[in-house]
Structures are given as structure tokens and as C-alpha cells.
mmCIF file as gemmi writes it, N, C-alpha and C atoms, coordinates in Angstrom:
data_model
loop_
_atom_site.group_PDB
_atom_site.id
_atom_site.type_symbol
_atom_site.label_atom_id
_atom_site.label_alt_id
_atom_site.label_comp_id
_atom_site.label_asym_id
_atom_site.label_entity_id
_atom_site.label_seq_id
_atom_site.pdbx_PDB_ins_code
_atom_site.Cartn_x
_atom_site.Cartn_y
_atom_site.Cartn_z
_atom_site.occupancy
_atom_site.B_iso_or_equiv
_atom_site.pdbx_formal_charge
_atom_site.auth_seq_id
_atom_site.auth_asym_id
_atom_site.pdbx_PDB_model_num
ATOM 1 N N . MET Axp A 1 ? 117.029 93.658 76.662 1 0 ? 1 A 1
ATOM 2 C CA . MET Axp A 1 ? 115.738 94.417 76.525 1 0 ? 1 A 1
ATOM 3 C C . MET Axp A 1 ? 114.629 93.579 77.119 1 0 ? 1 A 1
ATOM 4 N N . THR Axp A 2 ? 113.723 94.293 77.762 1 0 ? 2 A 1
ATOM 5 C CA . THR Axp A 2 ? 112.567 93.685 78.416 1 0 ? 2 A 1
ATOM 6 C C . THR Axp A 2 ? 111.324 94.394 78.031 1 0 ? 2 A 1
ATOM 7 N N . GLN Axp A 3 ? 110.266 93.622 77.856 1 0 ? 3 A 1
ATOM 8 C CA . GLN Axp A 3 ? 108.952 94.205 77.514 1 0 ? 3 A 1
ATOM 9 C C . GLN Axp A 3 ? 108.037 94.139 78.679 1 0 ? 3 A 1
ATOM 10 N N . GLY Axp A 4 ? 107.216 95.182 78.84 1 0 ? 4 A 1
ATOM 11 C CA . GLY Axp A 4 ? 106.219 95.214 79.899 1 0 ? 4 A 1
ATOM 12 C C . GLY Axp A 4 ? 105.311 96.412 79.833 1 0 ? 4 A 1
ATOM 13 N N . THR Axp A 5 ? 104.667 96.72 80.987 1 0 ? 5 A 1
ATOM 14 C CA . THR Axp A 5 ? 103.753 97.8 81.097 1 0 ? 5 A 1
ATOM 15 C C . THR Axp A 5 ? 104.224 98.826 82.036 1 0 ? 5 A 1
ATOM 16 N N . LEU Axp A 6 ? 104.338 100.057 81.546 1 0 ? 6 A 1
ATOM 17 C CA . LEU Axp A 6 ? 104.697 101.239 82.333 1 0 ? 6 A 1
ATOM 18 C C . LEU Axp A 6 ? 103.409 101.777 82.935 1 0 ? 6 A 1
ATOM 19 N N . ASP Axp A 7 ? 103.369 101.907 84.282 1 0 ? 7 A 1
ATOM 20 C CA . ASP Axp A 7 ? 102.25 102.448 84.984 1 0 ? 7 A 1
ATOM 21 C C . ASP Axp A 7 ? 102.612 103.612 85.84 1 0 ? 7 A 1
ATOM 22 N N . ILE Axp A 8 ? 102.039 104.794 85.638 1 0 ? 8 A 1
ATOM 23 C CA . ILE Axp A 8 ? 102.378 105.99 86.435 1 0 ? 8 A 1
ATOM 24 C C . ILE Axp A 8 ? 101.079 106.374 87.174 1 0 ? 8 A 1
ATOM 25 N N . LEU Axp A 9 ? 101.201 106.413 88.484 1 0 ? 9 A 1
ATOM 26 C CA . LEU Axp A 9 ? 100.031 106.722 89.358 1 0 ? 9 A 1
ATOM 27 C C . LEU Axp A 9 ? 100.345 108.017 90.118 1 0 ? 9 A 1
ATOM 28 N N . ARG Axp A 10 ? 99.448 108.959 90.082 1 0 ? 10 A 1
ATOM 29 C CA . ARG Axp A 10 ? 99.501 110.216 90.859 1 0 ? 10 A 1
ATOM 30 C C . ARG Axp A 10 ? 99.056 109.918 92.227 1 0 ? 10 A 1
ATOM 31 N N . LEU Axp A 11 ? 99.923 110.177 93.199 1 0 ? 11 A 1
ATOM 32 C CA . LEU Axp A 11 ? 99.656 109.941 94.673 1 0 ? 11 A 1
ATOM 33 C C . LEU Axp A 11 ? 99.443 111.324 95.287 1 0 ? 11 A 1
ATOM 34 N N . GLU Axp A 12 ? 98.285 111.586 95.837 1 0 ? 12 A 1
ATOM 35 C CA . GLU Axp A 12 ? 97.929 112.853 96.474 1 0 ? 12 A 1
ATOM 36 C C . GLU Axp A 12 ? 98.62 112.901 97.826 1 0 ? 12 A 1
ATOM 37 N N . GLY Axp A 13 ? 99.028 114.083 98.223 1 0 ? 13 A 1
ATOM 38 C CA . GLY Axp A 13 ? 99.682 114.269 99.464 1 0 ? 13 A 1
ATOM 39 C C . GLY Axp A 13 ? 100.361 115.578 99.444 1 0 ? 13 A 1
ATOM 40 N N . ALA Axp A 14 ? 101.238 115.806 100.422 1 0 ? 14 A 1
ATOM 41 C CA . ALA Axp A 14 ? 102.022 117.064 100.455 1 0 ? 14 A 1
ATOM 42 C C . ALA Axp A 14 ? 103.427 116.661 100.582 1 0 ? 14 A 1
ATOM 43 N N . PRO Axp A 15 ? 104.182 116.734 99.47 1 0 ? 15 A 1
ATOM 44 C CA . PRO Axp A 15 ? 103.827 117.119 98.131 1 0 ? 15 A 1
ATOM 45 C C . PRO Axp A 15 ? 103.222 115.982 97.333 1 0 ? 15 A 1
ATOM 46 N N . VAL Axp A 16 ? 102.527 116.305 96.218 1 0 ? 16 A 1
ATOM 47 C CA . VAL Axp A 16 ? 102.085 115.335 95.322 1 0 ? 16 A 1
ATOM 48 C C . VAL Axp A 16 ? 103.298 114.518 94.756 1 0 ? 16 A 1
ATOM 49 N N . THR Axp A 17 ? 103.162 113.224 94.663 1 0 ? 17 A 1
ATOM 50 C CA . THR Axp A 17 ? 104.264 112.431 94.091 1 0 ? 17 A 1
ATOM 51 C C . THR Axp A 17 ? 103.669 111.442 93.077 1 0 ? 17 A 1
ATOM 52 N N . PHE Axp A 18 ? 104.526 110.905 92.221 1 0 ? 18 A 1
ATOM 53 C CA . PHE Axp A 18 ? 104.094 109.888 91.277 1 0 ? 18 A 1
ATOM 54 C C . PHE Axp A 18 ? 104.83 108.627 91.47 1 0 ? 18 A 1
ATOM 55 N N . GLN Axp A 19 ? 104.081 107.569 91.503 1 0 ? 19 A 1
ATOM 56 C CA . GLN Axp A 19 ? 104.648 106.247 91.667 1 0 ? 19 A 1
ATOM 57 C C . GLN Axp A 19 ? 104.775 105.604 90.239 1 0 ? 19 A 1
ATOM 58 N N . ILE Axp A 20 ? 105.95 105.214 89.917 1 0 ? 20 A 1
ATOM 59 C CA . ILE Axp A 20 ? 106.128 104.609 88.542 1 0 ? 20 A 1
ATOM 60 C C . ILE Axp A 20 ? 106.404 103.112 88.792 1 0 ? 20 A 1
ATOM 61 N N . THR Axp A 21 ? 105.642 102.277 88.031 1 0 ? 21 A 1
ATOM 62 C CA . THR Axp A 21 ? 105.906 100.878 88.096 1 0 ? 21 A 1
ATOM 63 C C . THR Axp A 21 ? 106.055 100.369 86.709 1 0 ? 21 A 1
ATOM 64 N N . PHE Axp A 22 ? 107.089 99.524 86.441 1 0 ? 22 A 1
ATOM 65 C CA . PHE Axp A 22 ? 107.264 98.883 85.195 1 0 ? 22 A 1
ATOM 66 C C . PHE Axp A 22 ? 107.129 97.405 85.477 1 0 ? 22 A 1
ATOM 67 N N . GLU Axp A 23 ? 106.129 96.725 85.006 1 0 ? 23 A 1
ATOM 68 C CA . GLU Axp A 23 ? 105.865 95.338 85.23 1 0 ? 23 A 1
ATOM 69 C C . GLU Axp A 23 ? 106.252 94.593 84.015 1 0 ? 23 A 1
ATOM 70 N N . ARG Axp A 24 ? 107.336 93.692 84.164 1 0 ? 24 A 1
ATOM 71 C CA . ARG Axp A 24 ? 107.787 92.898 83.056 1 0 ? 24 A 1
ATOM 72 C C . ARG Axp A 24 ? 106.736 91.863 82.717 1 0 ? 24 A 1
ATOM 73 N N . ASP Axp A 25 ? 106.603 91.597 81.424 1 0 ? 25 A 1
ATOM 74 C CA . ASP Axp A 25 ? 105.662 90.541 80.944 1 0 ? 25 A 1
ATOM 75 C C . ASP Axp A 25 ? 106.055 89.214 81.491 1 0 ? 25 A 1
ATOM 76 N N . ALA Axp A 26 ? 107.376 89.004 81.764 1 0 ? 26 A 1
ATOM 77 C CA . ALA Axp A 26 ? 107.816 87.691 82.281 1 0 ? 26 A 1
ATOM 78 C C . ALA Axp A 26 ? 107.818 87.626 83.816 1 0 ? 26 A 1
ATOM 79 N N . GLY Axp A 27 ? 107.366 88.693 84.424 1 0 ? 27 A 1
ATOM 80 C CA . GLY Axp A 27 ? 107.337 88.654 85.908 1 0 ? 27 A 1
ATOM 81 C C . GLY Axp A 27 ? 108.303 89.61 86.583 1 0 ? 27 A 1
ATOM 82 N N . GLY Axp A 28 ? 108.027 90.148 87.685 1 0 ? 28 A 1
ATOM 83 C CA . GLY Axp A 28 ? 108.958 91.058 88.354 1 0 ? 28 A 1
ATOM 84 C C . GLY Axp A 28 ? 108.489 92.489 88.034 1 0 ? 28 A 1
ATOM 85 N N . SER Axp A 29 ? 108.736 93.372 88.95 1 0 ? 29 A 1
ATOM 86 C CA . SER Axp A 29 ? 108.422 94.807 88.79 1 0 ? 29 A 1
ATOM 87 C C . SER Axp A 29 ? 109.535 95.699 89.188 1 0 ? 29 A 1
ATOM 88 N N . PHE Axp A 30 ? 109.61 96.922 88.586 1 0 ? 30 A 1
ATOM 89 C CA . PHE Axp A 30 ? 110.52 97.951 88.966 1 0 ? 30 A 1
ATOM 90 C C . PHE Axp A 30 ? 109.679 99.07 89.419 1 0 ? 30 A 1
ATOM 91 N N . VAL Axp A 31 ? 109.991 99.659 90.604 1 0 ? 31 A 1
ATOM 92 C CA . VAL Axp A 31 ? 109.247 100.785 91.19 1 0 ? 31 A 1
ATOM 93 C C . VAL Axp A 31 ? 110.085 101.889 91.622 1 0 ? 31 A 1
ATOM 94 N N . SER Axp A 32 ? 109.55 103.12 91.413 1 0 ? 32 A 1
ATOM 95 C CA . SER Axp A 32 ? 110.209 104.311 91.867 1 0 ? 32 A 1
ATOM 96 C C . SER Axp A 32 ? 109.129 105.356 92.227 1 0 ? 32 A 1
ATOM 97 N N . ARG Axp A 33 ? 109.488 106.302 93.101 1 0 ? 33 A 1
ATOM 98 C CA . ARG Axp A 33 ? 108.578 107.402 93.472 1 0 ? 33 A 1
ATOM 99 C C . ARG Axp A 33 ? 109.257 108.703 93.255 1 0 ? 33 A 1
ATOM 100 N N . LEU Axp A 34 ? 108.511 109.654 92.526 1 0 ? 34 A 1
ATOM 101 C CA . LEU Axp A 34 ? 109.147 110.928 92.179 1 0 ? 34 A 1
ATOM 102 C C . LEU Axp A 34 ? 108.238 112.069 92.436 1 0 ? 34 A 1
ATOM 103 N N . GLU Axp A 35 ? 108.83 113.268 92.593 1 0 ? 35 A 1
ATOM 104 C CA . GLU Axp A 35 ? 108.003 114.534 92.659 1 0 ? 35 A 1
ATOM 105 C C . GLU Axp A 35 ? 107.683 114.938 91.201 1 0 ? 35 A 1
ATOM 106 N N . PRO Axp A 36 ? 106.633 115.715 91.037 1 0 ? 36 A 1
ATOM 107 C CA . PRO Axp A 36 ? 106.219 116.101 89.653 1 0 ? 36 A 1
ATOM 108 C C . PRO Axp A 36 ? 107.272 116.649 88.721 1 0 ? 36 A 1
ATOM 109 N N . GLN Axp A 37 ? 108.147 117.556 89.316 1 0 ? 37 A 1
ATOM 110 C CA . GLN Axp A 37 ? 109.113 118.206 88.462 1 0 ? 37 A 1
ATOM 111 C C . GLN Axp A 37 ? 110.234 117.273 87.998 1 0 ? 37 A 1
ATOM 112 N N . GLU Axp A 38 ? 110.301 116.075 88.577 1 0 ? 38 A 1
ATOM 113 C CA . GLU Axp A 38 ? 111.323 115.113 88.175 1 0 ? 38 A 1
ATOM 114 C C . GLU Axp A 38 ? 110.816 114.026 87.164 1 0 ? 38 A 1
ATOM 115 N N . LEU Axp A 39 ? 109.52 113.97 86.96 1 0 ? 39 A 1
ATOM 116 C CA . LEU Axp A 39 ? 108.899 112.814 86.327 1 0 ? 39 A 1
ATOM 117 C C . LEU Axp A 39 ? 109.35 112.669 84.835 1 0 ? 39 A 1
ATOM 118 N N . VAL Axp A 40 ? 109.178 113.684 84.04 1 0 ? 40 A 1
ATOM 119 C CA . VAL Axp A 40 ? 109.48 113.598 82.612 1 0 ? 40 A 1
ATOM 120 C C . VAL Axp A 40 ? 111.008 113.276 82.385 1 0 ? 40 A 1
ATOM 121 N N . MET Axp A 41 ? 111.869 114.012 83.058 1 0 ? 41 A 1
ATOM 122 C CA . MET Axp A 41 ? 113.308 113.774 82.88 1 0 ? 41 A 1
ATOM 123 C C . MET Axp A 41 ? 113.695 112.33 83.351 1 0 ? 41 A 1
ATOM 124 N N . PHE Axp A 42 ? 113.106 111.937 84.435 1 0 ? 42 A 1
ATOM 125 C CA . PHE Axp A 42 ? 113.45 110.514 84.952 1 0 ? 42 A 1
ATOM 126 C C . PHE Axp A 42 ? 113.017 109.513 83.881 1 0 ? 42 A 1
ATOM 127 N N . LEU Axp A 43 ? 111.807 109.667 83.319 1 0 ? 43 A 1
ATOM 128 C CA . LEU Axp A 43 ? 111.331 108.657 82.338 1 0 ? 43 A 1
ATOM 129 C C . LEU Axp A 43 ? 112.255 108.754 81.117 1 0 ? 43 A 1
ATOM 130 N N . HIS Axp A 44 ? 112.593 109.93 80.664 1 0 ? 44 A 1
ATOM 131 C CA . HIS Axp A 44 ? 113.363 110.081 79.418 1 0 ? 44 A 1
ATOM 132 C C . HIS Axp A 44 ? 114.828 109.792 79.632 1 0 ? 44 A 1
ATOM 133 N N . GLU Axp A 45 ? 115.454 110.438 80.643 1 0 ? 45 A 1
ATOM 134 C CA . GLU Axp A 45 ? 116.941 110.3 80.811 1 0 ? 45 A 1
ATOM 135 C C . GLU Axp A 45 ? 117.366 109.065 81.464 1 0 ? 45 A 1
ATOM 136 N N . GLU Axp A 46 ? 116.598 108.622 82.494 1 0 ? 46 A 1
ATOM 137 C CA . GLU Axp A 46 ? 117.037 107.457 83.259 1 0 ? 46 A 1
ATOM 138 C C . GLU Axp A 46 ? 116.503 106.173 82.721 1 0 ? 46 A 1
ATOM 139 N N . MET Axp A 47 ? 115.114 106.109 82.381 1 0 ? 47 A 1
ATOM 140 C CA . MET Axp A 47 ? 114.585 104.917 81.919 1 0 ? 47 A 1
ATOM 141 C C . MET Axp A 47 ? 114.706 104.792 80.371 1 0 ? 47 A 1
ATOM 142 N N . ARG Axp A 48 ? 115.073 105.831 79.686 1 0 ? 48 A 1
ATOM 143 C CA . ARG Axp A 48 ? 115.233 105.843 78.251 1 0 ? 48 A 1
ATOM 144 C C . ARG Axp A 48 ? 113.95 105.739 77.49 1 0 ? 48 A 1
ATOM 145 N N . VAL Axp A 49 ? 112.904 106.271 77.997 1 0 ? 49 A 1
ATOM 146 C CA . VAL Axp A 49 ? 111.597 106.298 77.29 1 0 ? 49 A 1
ATOM 147 C C . VAL Axp A 49 ? 111.666 107.485 76.407 1 0 ? 49 A 1
ATOM 148 N N . GLU Axp A 50 ? 111.218 107.284 75.125 1 0 ? 50 A 1
ATOM 149 C CA . GLU Axp A 50 ? 111.264 108.394 74.148 1 0 ? 50 A 1
ATOM 150 C C . GLU Axp A 50 ? 110.55 109.629 74.707 1 0 ? 50 A 1
ATOM 151 N N . LEU Axp A 51 ? 111.154 110.797 74.504 1 0 ? 51 A 1
ATOM 152 C CA . LEU Axp A 51 ? 110.592 112.091 75.091 1 0 ? 51 A 1
ATOM 153 C C . LEU Axp A 51 ? 109.159 112.331 74.871 1 0 ? 51 A 1
ATOM 154 N N . PRO Axp A 52 ? 108.638 112.237 73.547 1 0 ? 52 A 1
ATOM 155 C CA . PRO Axp A 52 ? 107.211 112.531 73.358 1 0 ? 52 A 1
ATOM 156 C C . PRO Axp A 52 ? 106.33 111.555 74.205 1 0 ? 52 A 1
ATOM 157 N N . LEU Axp A 53 ? 106.688 110.281 74.277 1 0 ? 53 A 1
ATOM 158 C CA . LEU Axp A 53 ? 105.915 109.316 75.071 1 0 ? 53 A 1
ATOM 159 C C . LEU Axp A 53 ? 106.029 109.617 76.547 1 0 ? 53 A 1
ATOM 160 N N . ALA Axp A 54 ? 107.242 110.036 77.023 1 0 ? 54 A 1
ATOM 161 C CA . ALA Axp A 54 ? 107.364 110.356 78.432 1 0 ? 54 A 1
ATOM 162 C C . ALA Axp A 54 ? 106.508 111.623 78.793 1 0 ? 54 A 1
ATOM 163 N N . GLU Axp A 55 ? 106.506 112.602 77.911 1 0 ? 55 A 1
ATOM 164 C CA . GLU Axp A 55 ? 105.707 113.86 78.185 1 0 ? 55 A 1
ATOM 165 C C . GLU Axp A 55 ? 104.242 113.572 78.16 1 0 ? 55 A 1
ATOM 166 N N . ASN Axp A 56 ? 103.789 112.756 77.194 1 0 ? 56 A 1
ATOM 167 C CA . ASN Axp A 56 ? 102.385 112.337 77.073 1 0 ? 56 A 1
ATOM 168 C C . ASN Axp A 56 ? 101.945 111.562 78.304 1 0 ? 56 A 1
ATOM 169 N N . ALA Axp A 57 ? 102.706 110.61 78.724 1 0 ? 57 A 1
ATOM 170 C CA . ALA Axp A 57 ? 102.368 109.711 79.925 1 0 ? 57 A 1
ATOM 171 C C . ALA Axp A 57 ? 102.309 110.598 81.157 1 0 ? 57 A 1
ATOM 172 N N . ALA Axp A 58 ? 103.266 111.479 81.334 1 0 ? 58 A 1
ATOM 173 C CA . ALA Axp A 58 ? 103.332 112.332 82.527 1 0 ? 58 A 1
ATOM 174 C C . ALA Axp A 58 ? 102.139 113.304 82.591 1 0 ? 58 A 1
ATOM 175 N N . ARG Axp A 59 ? 101.755 113.827 81.431 1 0 ? 59 A 1
ATOM 176 C CA . ARG Axp A 59 ? 100.604 114.721 81.333 1 0 ? 59 A 1
ATOM 177 C C . ARG Axp A 59 ? 99.357 114.01 81.697 1 0 ? 59 A 1
ATOM 178 N N . ARG Axp A 60 ? 99.174 112.785 81.159 1 0 ? 60 A 1
ATOM 179 C CA . ARG Axp A 60 ? 97.909 112.021 81.476 1 0 ? 60 A 1
ATOM 180 C C . ARG Axp A 60 ? 97.874 111.576 82.893 1 0 ? 60 A 1
ATOM 181 N N . ALA Axp A 61 ? 99.031 111.201 83.505 1 0 ? 61 A 1
ATOM 182 C CA . ALA Axp A 61 ? 99.061 110.854 84.895 1 0 ? 61 A 1
ATOM 183 C C . ALA Axp A 61 ? 98.672 112.037 85.763 1 0 ? 61 A 1
ATOM 184 N N . ASP Axp A 62 ? 99.117 113.215 85.418 1 0 ? 62 A 1
ATOM 185 C CA . ASP Axp A 62 ? 98.84 114.37 86.121 1 0 ? 62 A 1
ATOM 186 C C . ASP Axp A 62 ? 97.373 114.787 86.1 1 0 ? 62 A 1
ATOM 187 N N . THR Axp A 63 ? 96.836 114.755 84.861 1 0 ? 63 A 1
ATOM 188 C CA . THR Axp A 63 ? 95.417 115.2 84.689 1 0 ? 63 A 1
ATOM 189 C C . THR Axp A 63 ? 94.371 114.141 85.016 1 0 ? 63 A 1
ATOM 190 N N . GLU Axp A 64 ? 94.713 112.88 84.655 1 0 ? 64 A 1
ATOM 191 C CA . GLU Axp A 64 ? 93.748 111.816 84.833 1 0 ? 64 A 1
ATOM 192 C C . GLU Axp A 64 ? 94.002 110.936 86.154 1 0 ? 64 A 1
ATOM 193 N N . GLY Axp A 65 ? 95.226 111.103 86.75 1 0 ? 65 A 1
ATOM 194 C CA . GLY Axp A 65 ? 95.512 110.33 87.951 1 0 ? 65 A 1
ATOM 195 C C . GLY Axp A 65 ? 96.328 109.128 87.637 1 0 ? 65 A 1
ATOM 196 N N . ARG Axp A 66 ? 96.265 108.644 86.374 1 0 ? 66 A 1
ATOM 197 C CA . ARG Axp A 66 ? 96.986 107.42 86.052 1 0 ? 66 A 1
ATOM 198 C C . ARG Axp A 66 ? 97.228 107.362 84.559 1 0 ? 66 A 1
ATOM 199 N N . ALA Axp A 67 ? 98.417 106.778 84.201 1 0 ? 67 A 1
ATOM 200 C CA . ALA Axp A 67 ? 98.711 106.577 82.802 1 0 ? 67 A 1
ATOM 201 C C . ALA Axp A 67 ? 99.408 105.152 82.631 1 0 ? 67 A 1
ATOM 202 N N . ARG Axp A 68 ? 98.948 104.4 81.702 1 0 ? 68 A 1
ATOM 203 C CA . ARG Axp A 68 ? 99.534 103.059 81.451 1 0 ? 68 A 1
ATOM 204 C C . ARG Axp A 68 ? 99.974 103.045 79.965 1 0 ? 68 A 1
ATOM 205 N N . VAL Axp A 69 ? 101.156 102.484 79.798 1 0 ? 69 A 1
ATOM 206 C CA . VAL Axp A 69 ? 101.759 102.231 78.464 1 0 ? 69 A 1
ATOM 207 C C . VAL Axp A 69 ? 102.014 100.766 78.367 1 0 ? 69 A 1
ATOM 208 N N . VAL Axp A 70 ? 101.227 100.042 77.58 1 0 ? 70 A 1
ATOM 209 C CA . VAL Axp A 70 ? 101.404 98.625 77.412 1 0 ? 70 A 1
ATOM 210 C C . VAL Axp A 70 ? 102.3 98.287 76.308 1 0 ? 70 A 1
ATOM 211 N N . GLY Axp A 71 ? 103.164 97.231 76.483 1 0 ? 71 A 1
ATOM 212 C CA . GLY Axp A 71 ? 104.015 96.72 75.423 1 0 ? 71 A 1
ATOM 213 C C . GLY Axp A 71 ? 105.242 97.58 75.208 1 0 ? 71 A 1
ATOM 214 N N . LEU Axp A 72 ? 105.648 98.356 76.258 1 0 ? 72 A 1
ATOM 215 C CA . LEU Axp A 72 ? 106.878 99.198 76.124 1 0 ? 72 A 1
ATOM 216 C C . LEU Axp A 72 ? 108.113 98.301 76.331 1 0 ? 72 A 1
ATOM 217 N N . VAL Axp A 73 ? 109.112 98.507 75.495 1 0 ? 73 A 1
ATOM 218 C CA . VAL Axp A 73 ? 110.364 97.741 75.523 1 0 ? 73 A 1
ATOM 219 C C . VAL Axp A 73 ? 111.436 98.665 76.024 1 0 ? 73 A 1
ATOM 220 N N . LEU Axp A 74 ? 112.083 98.254 77.188 1 0 ? 74 A 1
ATOM 221 C CA . LEU Axp A 74 ? 113.14 99.097 77.793 1 0 ? 74 A 1
ATOM 222 C C . LEU Axp A 74 ? 114.354 98.148 78.048 1 0 ? 74 A 1
ATOM 223 N N . ASP Axp A 75 ? 115.515 98.774 78.253 1 0 ? 75 A 1
ATOM 224 C CA . ASP Axp A 75 ? 116.746 98.095 78.538 1 0 ? 75 A 1
ATOM 225 C C . ASP Axp A 75 ? 116.748 97.734 80.052 1 0 ? 75 A 1
ATOM 226 N N . GLU Axp A 76 ? 116.816 96.437 80.356 1 0 ? 76 A 1
ATOM 227 C CA . GLU Axp A 76 ? 116.764 96.001 81.736 1 0 ? 76 A 1
ATOM 228 C C . GLU Axp A 76 ? 117.876 96.583 82.536 1 0 ? 76 A 1
ATOM 229 N N . ASN Axp A 77 ? 119.055 96.755 82.055 1 0 ? 77 A 1
ATOM 230 C CA . ASN Axp A 77 ? 120.155 97.357 82.712 1 0 ? 77 A 1
ATOM 231 C C . ASN Axp A 77 ? 119.868 98.766 83.259 1 0 ? 77 A 1
ATOM 232 N N . ASP Axp A 78 ? 119.18 99.557 82.417 1 0 ? 78 A 1
ATOM 233 C CA . ASP Axp A 78 ? 118.795 100.934 82.82 1 0 ? 78 A 1
ATOM 234 C C . ASP Axp A 78 ? 117.777 100.839 84.014 1 0 ? 78 A 1
ATOM 235 N N . LEU Axp A 79 ? 116.829 99.885 83.972 1 0 ? 79 A 1
ATOM 236 C CA . LEU Axp A 79 ? 115.862 99.683 85.027 1 0 ? 79 A 1
ATOM 237 C C . LEU Axp A 79 ? 116.514 99.325 86.282 1 0 ? 79 A 1
ATOM 238 N N . HIS Axp A 80 ? 117.452 98.374 86.266 1 0 ? 80 A 1
ATOM 239 C CA . HIS Axp A 80 ? 118.118 97.948 87.512 1 0 ? 80 A 1
ATOM 240 C C . HIS Axp A 80 ? 118.905 99.118 88.137 1 0 ? 80 A 1
ATOM 241 N N . ALA Axp A 81 ? 119.484 99.974 87.28 1 0 ? 81 A 1
ATOM 242 C CA . ALA Axp A 81 ? 120.327 101.036 87.739 1 0 ? 81 A 1
ATOM 243 C C . ALA Axp A 81 ? 119.514 102.126 88.472 1 0 ? 81 A 1
ATOM 244 N N . VAL Axp A 82 ? 118.248 102.399 88.01 1 0 ? 82 A 1
ATOM 245 C CA . VAL Axp A 82 ? 117.577 103.601 88.515 1 0 ? 82 A 1
ATOM 246 C C . VAL Axp A 82 ? 116.337 103.305 89.383 1 0 ? 82 A 1
ATOM 247 N N . MET Axp A 83 ? 115.891 102.057 89.401 1 0 ? 83 A 1
ATOM 248 C CA . MET Axp A 83 ? 114.705 101.718 90.134 1 0 ? 83 A 1
ATOM 249 C C . MET Axp A 83 ? 114.855 100.57 91.042 1 0 ? 83 A 1
ATOM 250 N N . ASP Axp A 84 ? 113.988 100.462 92.092 1 0 ? 84 A 1
ATOM 251 C CA . ASP Axp A 84 ? 114 99.29 92.933 1 0 ? 84 A 1
ATOM 252 C C . ASP Axp A 84 ? 113.355 98.127 92.222 1 0 ? 84 A 1
ATOM 253 N N . TYR Axp A 85 ? 113.997 96.947 92.317 1 0 ? 85 A 1
ATOM 254 C CA . TYR Axp A 85 ? 113.486 95.756 91.644 1 0 ? 85 A 1
ATOM 255 C C . TYR Axp A 85 ? 112.771 94.891 92.682 1 0 ? 85 A 1
ATOM 256 N N . LEU Axp A 86 ? 111.519 94.553 92.364 1 0 ? 86 A 1
ATOM 257 C CA . LEU Axp A 86 ? 110.747 93.672 93.28 1 0 ? 86 A 1
ATOM 258 C C . LEU Axp A 86 ? 110.394 92.404 92.542 1 0 ? 86 A 1
ATOM 259 N N . GLU Axp A 87 ? 110.966 91.238 93.04 1 0 ? 87 A 1
ATOM 260 C CA . GLU Axp A 87 ? 110.718 89.979 92.423 1 0 ? 87 A 1
ATOM 261 C C . GLU Axp A 87 ? 109.293 89.499 92.785 1 0 ? 87 A 1
ATOM 262 N N . GLU Axp A 88 ? 108.572 88.972 91.819 1 0 ? 88 A 1
ATOM 263 C CA . GLU Axp A 88 ? 107.262 88.391 92.08 1 0 ? 88 A 1
ATOM 264 C C . GLU Axp A 88 ? 107.399 87.12 92.73 1 0 ? 88 A 1
ATOM 265 N N . SER Axp A 89 ? 106.693 86.864 93.789 1 0 ? 89 A 1
ATOM 266 C CA . SER Axp A 89 ? 106.755 85.52 94.427 1 0 ? 89 A 1
ATOM 267 C C . SER Axp A 89 ? 105.719 84.627 93.816 1 0 ? 89 A 1
ATOM 268 N N . ALA Axp A 90 ? 106.096 83.487 93.481 1 0 ? 90 A 1
ATOM 269 C CA . ALA Axp A 90 ? 105.088 82.574 92.835 1 0 ? 90 A 1
ATOM 270 C C . ALA Axp A 90 ? 104.441 81.621 93.751 1 0 ? 90 A 1
């Protein structure tokens, strides 16, 4: 299990996409980019974020342009399996 901040950013374009970043408190980031219709299911089914939290974060990202969830605990194995891992350089 790893703790960090989930950040969902709405990217304008054709089509609109959402950039998802999960920044581990201990360093390193996981990043993925999705189309709107994939967002909630990706958060819930692939990242294992609880469904009400995933729906709320997706709704806020869509209406406000960005949603952040601080202190989220996720299984690191799920993150490696579904997202690109970017090591922070010190």
C-alpha cells in the first residue's frame, strides 16, 4: 500500500481528456491519460478507488477543471499495472 495525492486535470482539446497523476508521499508519480467516458471506471476498477470517491472526483474535475484527493491509500501493484511510473530525480 502506498499513500499519496490523486490529481485529476481536465485537458481541453479534441477530444477532451483527463490526466490522472498519483504522487506518492515518498516520491515518484504514476500518470495516465483518459477520455471522459473511461475516467470513473478506470479510477474504480483499475486503481481500486472507492466508487463514490471516484464519481465525486471525476465530477469535480469535469466541472471545475481539476480535482485533488490528498492522503489516498492505494495498492502500489495496481498502480504499476495500469499507469506509467515516473521516478522523481533527486
